[in-house]
C-alpha positions in Angstrom: 27.7 20.4 68.6 27.3 18.7 72.0 25.2 19.1 75.1 27.0 20.1 78.3 25.3 21.2 81.6 22.2 22.9 80.0 24.0 24.4 77.0 25.1 23.5 73.6 28.8 23.7 72.8 29.7 24.4 69.2 33.1 22.9 69.2 35.8 24.4 66.9 34.3 26.9 64.4 35.8 28.1 61.2 35.5 31.8 60.4 34.7 33.2 57.0 32.8 35.8 55.0 29.4 35.0 53.4 29.5 35.3 49.6 25.9 34.2 49.0 23.2 31.9 50.2 21.2 30.0 47.5 18.9 27.1 46.9 17.9 27.5 50.6 20.3 24.9 51.8 23.6 26.1 50.3 26.0 29.0 51.1 29.3 29.9 49.6 31.8 31.2 52.1 35.2 32.6 51.7 37.5 31.4 54.5 40.2 33.4 56.1 42.9 31.7 54.0 41.0 32.8 50.9 39.6 29.4 49.9 35.9 29.4 48.9 33.8 26.5 50.3 30.2 25.6 49.9 28.5 25.0 53.3 25.2 23.4 54.3 22.7 26.0 55.4 20.5 24.3 58.0 17.6 26.8 57.7 14.5 26.5 55.5 13.3 30.1 56.1 14.0 33.2 54.1 16.6 34.3 56.7 15.5 37.8 56.1 17.9 40.3 57.7 20.5 37.7 58.5 22.0 36.5 55.2 23.6 39.6 53.9 26.7 38.9 51.7 29.9 40.3 53.3 28.9 39.4 56.8 31.3 37.4 59.0 30.0 33.8 59.5 31.1 30.8 61.5 31.0 27.2 60.3 31.3 23.8 61.9 33.4 21.2 60.1 32.4 17.5 59.8 34.7 14.8 58.5 32.2 12.0 58.2 33.0 10.3 54.8 29.3 10.1 53.9 28.9 13.9 54.0 29.0 15.7 50.7 29.4 19.1 52.3 32.0 19.1 55.1 30.9 22.5 56.5 27.7 23.6 58.2 26.8 27.3 58.7 26.1 27.9 62.4 26.3 31.6 63.1 26.3 35.0 61.3 27.7 38.2 63.0 25.2 41.0 62.7 25.8 44.6 64.0 24.0 44.1 67.2 24.4 40.4 68.0 25.7 37.1 66.9 22.8 35.1 65.4 22.4 31.4 65.4 20.9 30.2 62.1 20.7 26.4 62.6 17.1 25.4 63.0 18.0 22.2 64.8 19.3 24.2 67.8 16.0 25.6 69.2 14.4 22.1 69.7 17.5 20.8 71.5 17.9 23.9 73.6 14.3 24.1 74.7 14.3 20.4 75.5 17.4 20.8 77.7 15.9 23.9 79.4 12.6 22.1 80.1 14.4 19.1 81.6 16.4 21.3 83.9 13.4 23.3 85.0 14.7 26.5 83.6 11.5 27.4 81.7 9.2 28.0 84.7 5.8 27.8 82.8 6.9 24.3 81.6 8.3 23.0 84.9 7.1 20.0 86.8 7.0 17.4 84.1 8.9 14.1 84.7 9.0 13.0 81.1 10.0 14.9 77.9 9.6 13.2 74.6 10.7 14.6 71.2 9.1 14.5 67.8 5.7 13.2 68.9 3.1 12.1 66.3 -0.2 13.7 67.1 -2.1 12.6 64.0 -1.8 10.7 60.7 0.0 13.7 59.1 1.1 15.8 62.0 3.9 15.8 64.5 4.9 18.3 67.2 8.3 18.9 68.8 7.8 18.0 72.4 5.4 16.1 74.7 5.7 16.8 78.4 4.1 14.3 80.8 3.7 13.8 84.5 1.3 11.7 86.5 -1.8 13.7 87.6 -1.2 16.5 85.0 -2.6 17.1 81.5 -0.2 16.1 78.7 1.5 19.2 77.4 2.3 19.5 73.7 4.9 22.0 72.7 5.9 23.3 69.3 9.2 25.2 69.0 10.0 27.8 66.3 13.3 29.4 65.4 13.3 33.2 65.3 16.2 35.1 63.7 14.5 38.2 62.4 14.9 41.3 64.7 14.2 44.8 63.6 16.9 46.8 65.5 15.6 50.1 64.0 12.2 49.4 65.7 13.9 49.1 69.1 14.6 45.4 68.9 11.3 43.7 67.8 11.7 40.0 67.1 9.4 38.7 64.4 8.2 35.3 63.3 7.8 34.1 60.6 10.3 35.6 58.1 8.3 34.1 55.2 4.8 32.8 54.6 4.6 29.4 56.4 1.6 27.2 55.8 3.3 24.5 57.8 3.5 26.8 60.8 -0.1 27.6 60.4 -1.0 23.9 60.6 1.0 23.5 63.8 -1.0 26.3 65.4 -4.3 24.6 64.4 -3.0 21.3 65.7 -2.2 22.8 69.1 -5.7 24.2 69.2 -7.2 20.8 68.3 -5.2 19.2 71.1 -6.3 21.6 73.8 -9.9 21.1 72.8 -9.4 17.4 73.5 -8.2 18.2 77.1 -4.5 18.6 76.6 -2.3 21.7 77.2 -0.7 23.3 74.1 2.2 25.7 74.1 3.9 27.6 71.3 7.6 28.5 72.1 9.6 31.0 70.0 13.3 30.8 70.5 15.1 34.0 69.4 18.6 32.9 68.5 20.2 36.3 69.2 20.6 38.7 72.0 19.2 42.0 70.8 15.4 41.4 71.1 13.2 43.6 73.4 9.8 42.1 72.5 8.3 39.4 70.3 5.5 39.9 67.8 4.0 37.8 65.0 5.1 39.2 61.6 1.8 40.5 60.3 3.6 42.3 57.5 5.0 39.1 56.2 2.4 36.4 56.9 -0.9 38.0 58.0 -2.7 34.6 58.0 -0.2 33.1 60.5 -0.7 36.2 62.7 -4.5 35.8 62.5 -4.4 32.1 63.3 -2.0 32.7 66.2 -4.4 35.3 67.7 -7.3 33.0 67.3 -5.7 30.0 68.9 -4.4 32.1 71.8 -8.1 33.0 72.4 -8.8 29.3 72.5 -6.2 28.6 75.1 -2.9 28.0 73.3 -0.1 29.5 75.4 2.7 31.5 73.8 6.2 31.9 75.2 9.3 33.6 73.8 12.9 33.3 75.0 16.2 34.7 73.7 19.6 33.1 74.1 23.1 33.9 75.3 25.3 33.1 72.3 29.1 33.2 71.8 31.5 31.4 69.6 31.9 28.8 72.3 28.3 28.0 73.3 24.6 28.9 73.2 22.2 28.7 76.1 18.6 29.7 76.7 18.7 33.1 78.5 15.6 35.0 79.4 11.9 35.3 78.8 11.0 38.0 76.2 7.6 39.8 76.4 5.1 38.6 73.8 2.7 41.0 72.1 0.0 39.2 70.0 
Protein backbone atom coordinates (compact mmCIF):
# COMPACT_ATOMS: atom_id res chain seq x y z
CA UNK A 1 0.00 0.00 0.00
CA UNK A 2 1.45 3.37 -0.99
CA UNK A 3 0.40 7.00 -1.01
CA UNK A 4 -0.12 8.67 -4.36
CA UNK A 5 -1.68 12.11 -4.90
CA UNK A 6 -4.12 12.04 -2.02
CA UNK A 7 -5.04 8.39 -2.24
CA UNK A 8 -3.79 5.02 -1.10
CA UNK A 9 -2.97 2.53 -3.84
CA UNK A 10 -3.34 -1.10 -2.87
CA UNK A 11 -0.91 -2.63 -5.32
CA UNK A 12 -1.60 -6.13 -6.65
CA UNK A 13 -4.40 -7.88 -4.75
CA UNK A 14 -5.05 -11.60 -4.59
CA UNK A 15 -8.70 -12.70 -4.79
CA UNK A 16 -10.15 -15.45 -2.64
CA UNK A 17 -13.19 -16.55 -0.65
CA UNK A 18 -13.38 -16.14 3.11
CA UNK A 19 -13.58 -19.44 4.97
CA UNK A 20 -13.49 -18.04 8.49
CA UNK A 21 -12.07 -15.28 10.66
CA UNK A 22 -10.83 -16.35 14.09
CA UNK A 23 -8.67 -15.26 17.03
CA UNK A 24 -9.37 -11.68 15.82
CA UNK A 25 -6.17 -11.44 13.78
CA UNK A 26 -6.41 -14.55 11.58
CA UNK A 27 -8.51 -15.42 8.53
CA UNK A 28 -8.50 -18.56 6.41
CA UNK A 29 -9.06 -17.80 2.73
CA UNK A 30 -9.45 -20.11 -0.25
CA UNK A 31 -7.61 -18.63 -3.24
CA UNK A 32 -8.86 -18.93 -6.81
CA UNK A 33 -6.40 -21.76 -7.46
CA UNK A 34 -7.97 -23.74 -4.61
CA UNK A 35 -5.13 -23.27 -2.13
CA UNK A 36 -6.10 -22.29 1.42
CA UNK A 37 -3.94 -19.63 3.10
CA UNK A 38 -4.04 -17.99 6.50
CA UNK A 39 -4.01 -14.19 6.25
CA UNK A 40 -3.40 -11.50 8.84
CA UNK A 41 -6.64 -9.70 9.72
CA UNK A 42 -5.68 -6.09 10.59
CA UNK A 43 -8.87 -5.30 12.48
CA UNK A 44 -9.44 -5.60 16.24
CA UNK A 45 -13.20 -5.06 16.10
CA UNK A 46 -15.94 -7.64 15.82
CA UNK A 47 -16.31 -6.89 12.07
CA UNK A 48 -20.03 -7.36 12.53
CA UNK A 49 -21.75 -7.57 9.14
CA UNK A 50 -18.56 -7.78 7.08
CA UNK A 51 -16.89 -11.10 7.94
CA UNK A 52 -19.36 -13.61 6.55
CA UNK A 53 -17.85 -16.88 5.30
CA UNK A 54 -18.28 -17.33 1.57
CA UNK A 55 -17.79 -13.67 0.68
CA UNK A 56 -15.17 -12.64 -1.90
CA UNK A 57 -12.14 -11.07 -0.24
CA UNK A 58 -8.94 -9.46 -1.49
CA UNK A 59 -5.52 -9.87 0.04
CA UNK A 60 -2.21 -8.07 -0.28
CA UNK A 61 0.93 -10.21 -0.36
CA UNK A 62 4.17 -9.39 1.44
CA UNK A 63 7.40 -11.26 0.83
CA UNK A 64 9.47 -9.88 3.70
CA UNK A 65 11.34 -12.84 5.21
CA UNK A 66 10.48 -11.76 8.77
CA UNK A 67 6.75 -12.04 8.18
CA UNK A 68 5.12 -15.24 9.37
CA UNK A 69 1.91 -14.56 7.44
CA UNK A 70 2.56 -13.50 3.86
CA UNK A 71 -0.99 -12.29 3.18
CA UNK A 72 -2.98 -9.41 4.67
CA UNK A 73 -6.74 -9.16 4.32
CA UNK A 74 -7.59 -5.72 2.88
CA UNK A 75 -11.13 -5.81 1.38
CA UNK A 76 -14.34 -7.81 1.55
CA UNK A 77 -17.00 -7.62 -1.15
CA UNK A 78 -20.47 -7.04 0.32
CA UNK A 79 -23.73 -6.87 -1.70
CA UNK A 80 -23.85 -3.05 -1.75
CA UNK A 81 -20.16 -2.07 -1.58
CA UNK A 82 -16.57 -3.12 -1.31
CA UNK A 83 -15.51 -2.67 2.32
CA UNK A 84 -11.99 -1.86 3.50
CA UNK A 85 -11.29 -3.71 6.74
CA UNK A 86 -7.70 -2.62 7.47
CA UNK A 87 -7.78 -0.29 10.49
CA UNK A 88 -4.43 1.26 9.54
CA UNK A 89 -6.03 2.84 6.46
CA UNK A 90 -8.28 5.46 8.14
CA UNK A 91 -5.43 7.23 9.96
CA UNK A 92 -3.33 7.40 6.82
CA UNK A 93 -6.21 8.56 4.61
CA UNK A 94 -7.45 11.24 6.99
CA UNK A 95 -3.91 12.57 7.46
CA UNK A 96 -3.47 12.81 3.67
CA UNK A 97 -6.86 14.49 3.27
CA UNK A 98 -6.08 17.04 6.02
CA UNK A 99 -2.68 17.85 4.53
CA UNK A 100 -4.27 18.47 1.13
CA UNK A 101 -7.02 20.64 2.60
CA UNK A 102 -9.76 18.26 1.49
CA UNK A 103 -11.50 18.15 4.88
CA UNK A 104 -12.76 21.71 5.11
CA UNK A 105 -13.43 21.79 8.89
CA UNK A 106 -9.80 20.79 9.45
CA UNK A 107 -8.23 23.07 6.83
CA UNK A 108 -5.71 25.82 7.54
CA UNK A 109 -3.14 23.99 9.65
CA UNK A 110 0.48 24.00 8.52
CA UNK A 111 1.68 21.06 10.62
CA UNK A 112 0.13 17.61 11.01
CA UNK A 113 1.66 15.16 13.46
CA UNK A 114 0.68 11.53 13.99
CA UNK A 115 0.37 9.42 17.14
CA UNK A 116 0.67 12.27 19.62
CA UNK A 117 1.03 11.52 23.32
CA UNK A 118 -1.44 13.57 25.35
CA UNK A 119 -0.84 12.06 28.78
CA UNK A 120 1.05 9.36 30.65
CA UNK A 121 -1.25 6.66 29.30
CA UNK A 122 -3.02 8.31 26.39
CA UNK A 123 -2.28 8.96 22.76
CA UNK A 124 -4.42 10.44 19.95
CA UNK A 125 -4.10 9.97 16.22
CA UNK A 126 -3.36 13.50 14.94
CA UNK A 127 -2.31 16.91 16.19
CA UNK A 128 -2.89 19.87 13.85
CA UNK A 129 -0.95 23.06 14.54
CA UNK A 130 -0.69 26.50 13.04
CA UNK A 131 0.64 29.76 14.45
CA UNK A 132 -2.16 31.84 15.92
CA UNK A 133 -4.63 28.95 16.16
CA UNK A 134 -5.56 26.58 18.96
CA UNK A 135 -3.93 23.17 18.69
CA UNK A 136 -6.42 20.68 17.25
CA UNK A 137 -6.37 17.08 18.49
CA UNK A 138 -8.03 14.52 16.21
CA UNK A 139 -8.99 10.93 16.91
CA UNK A 140 -9.87 8.77 13.88
CA UNK A 141 -12.09 5.68 14.06
CA UNK A 142 -12.65 3.02 11.43
CA UNK A 143 -16.30 2.29 10.63
CA UNK A 144 -17.27 -0.80 8.61
CA UNK A 145 -20.77 -1.54 9.91
CA UNK A 146 -23.59 -0.28 7.67
CA UNK A 147 -27.23 -1.40 8.00
CA UNK A 148 -28.40 -1.48 4.39
CA UNK A 149 -31.89 -2.59 5.44
CA UNK A 150 -32.22 0.63 7.46
CA UNK A 151 -31.44 2.77 4.43
CA UNK A 152 -27.69 2.86 4.80
CA UNK A 153 -27.00 3.79 8.43
CA UNK A 154 -23.32 3.56 9.37
CA UNK A 155 -22.70 2.60 13.01
CA UNK A 156 -19.73 2.78 15.36
CA UNK A 157 -18.65 0.84 17.33
CA UNK A 158 -19.34 -2.73 16.23
CA UNK A 159 -18.47 -4.04 19.71
CA UNK A 160 -18.15 -2.55 23.19
CA UNK A 161 -15.03 -0.36 23.25
CA UNK A 162 -13.71 0.92 26.56
CA UNK A 163 -10.65 2.21 24.70
CA UNK A 164 -12.89 4.28 22.43
CA UNK A 165 -14.71 5.66 25.47
CA UNK A 166 -11.38 6.80 26.95
CA UNK A 167 -10.46 8.57 23.72
CA UNK A 168 -13.69 10.58 23.89
CA UNK A 169 -13.01 11.61 27.48
CA UNK A 170 -9.45 12.57 26.56
CA UNK A 171 -10.74 14.85 23.79
CA UNK A 172 -13.11 16.43 26.30
CA UNK A 173 -10.26 17.02 28.75
CA UNK A 174 -8.14 18.64 26.06
CA UNK A 175 -10.81 21.11 24.96
CA UNK A 176 -11.38 22.12 28.59
CA UNK A 177 -7.68 23.05 28.59
CA UNK A 178 -8.17 25.40 25.64
CA UNK A 179 -7.51 23.06 22.73
CA UNK A 180 -9.78 21.96 19.90
CA UNK A 181 -10.94 18.33 19.84
CA UNK A 182 -12.37 16.49 16.83
CA UNK A 183 -13.66 12.94 16.45
CA UNK A 184 -13.54 11.65 12.84
CA UNK A 185 -15.32 8.48 11.75
CA UNK A 186 -14.09 7.12 8.42
CA UNK A 187 -16.61 4.79 6.81
CA UNK A 188 -14.55 2.41 4.64
CA UNK A 189 -17.37 1.72 2.20
CA UNK A 190 -19.64 3.55 -0.25
CA UNK A 191 -23.20 2.71 0.84
CA UNK A 192 -23.69 4.90 3.93
CA UNK A 193 -26.39 7.57 4.02
CA UNK A 194 -25.93 8.78 7.61
CA UNK A 195 -23.70 8.06 10.63
CA UNK A 196 -25.02 7.25 14.09
CA UNK A 197 -23.38 5.93 17.28
CA UNK A 198 -24.33 2.30 17.85
CA UNK A 199 -26.50 2.63 20.95
CA UNK A 200 -27.71 -0.94 20.50
CA UNK A 201 -24.15 -2.26 20.70
CA UNK A 202 -22.35 0.05 23.15
CA UNK A 203 -24.82 2.34 24.95
CA UNK A 204 -22.07 3.74 27.18
CA UNK A 205 -20.01 4.89 24.19
CA UNK A 206 -23.10 6.56 22.76
CA UNK A 207 -23.83 8.29 26.07
CA UNK A 208 -20.26 9.57 26.43
CA UNK A 209 -20.18 10.75 22.82
CA UNK A 210 -23.37 12.78 23.34
CA UNK A 211 -21.95 14.29 26.53
CA UNK A 212 -18.62 15.33 25.04
CA UNK A 213 -20.31 16.84 22.01
CA UNK A 214 -22.24 19.00 24.46
CA UNK A 215 -18.90 20.04 25.93
CA UNK A 216 -17.50 21.11 22.56
CA UNK A 217 -15.99 18.02 20.92
CA UNK A 218 -16.69 18.12 17.18
CA UNK A 219 -17.79 15.03 15.24
CA UNK A 220 -17.17 14.47 11.53
CA UNK A 221 -17.93 11.46 9.34
CA UNK A 222 -16.65 10.73 5.84
CA UNK A 223 -17.03 7.83 3.48
CA UNK A 224 -14.57 6.63 0.83
CA UNK A 225 -14.37 5.84 -2.82
CA UNK A 226 -12.93 2.34 -2.91
CA UNK A 227 -11.95 0.04 -5.77
CA UNK A 228 -9.53 -2.83 -6.21
CA UNK A 229 -6.92 -0.28 -7.27
CA UNK A 230 -7.22 2.51 -4.70
CA UNK A 231 -9.07 4.07 -1.80
CA UNK A 232 -9.66 7.80 -1.27
CA UNK A 233 -11.67 9.99 1.13
CA UNK A 234 -14.88 10.84 -0.70
CA UNK A 235 -17.63 12.94 0.92
CA UNK A 236 -18.94 14.19 4.23
CA UNK A 237 -21.69 12.00 5.70
CA UNK A 238 -24.39 13.55 7.95
CA UNK A 239 -23.97 12.79 11.64
CA UNK A 240 -26.91 12.10 13.95
CA UNK A 241 -25.88 11.96 17.60
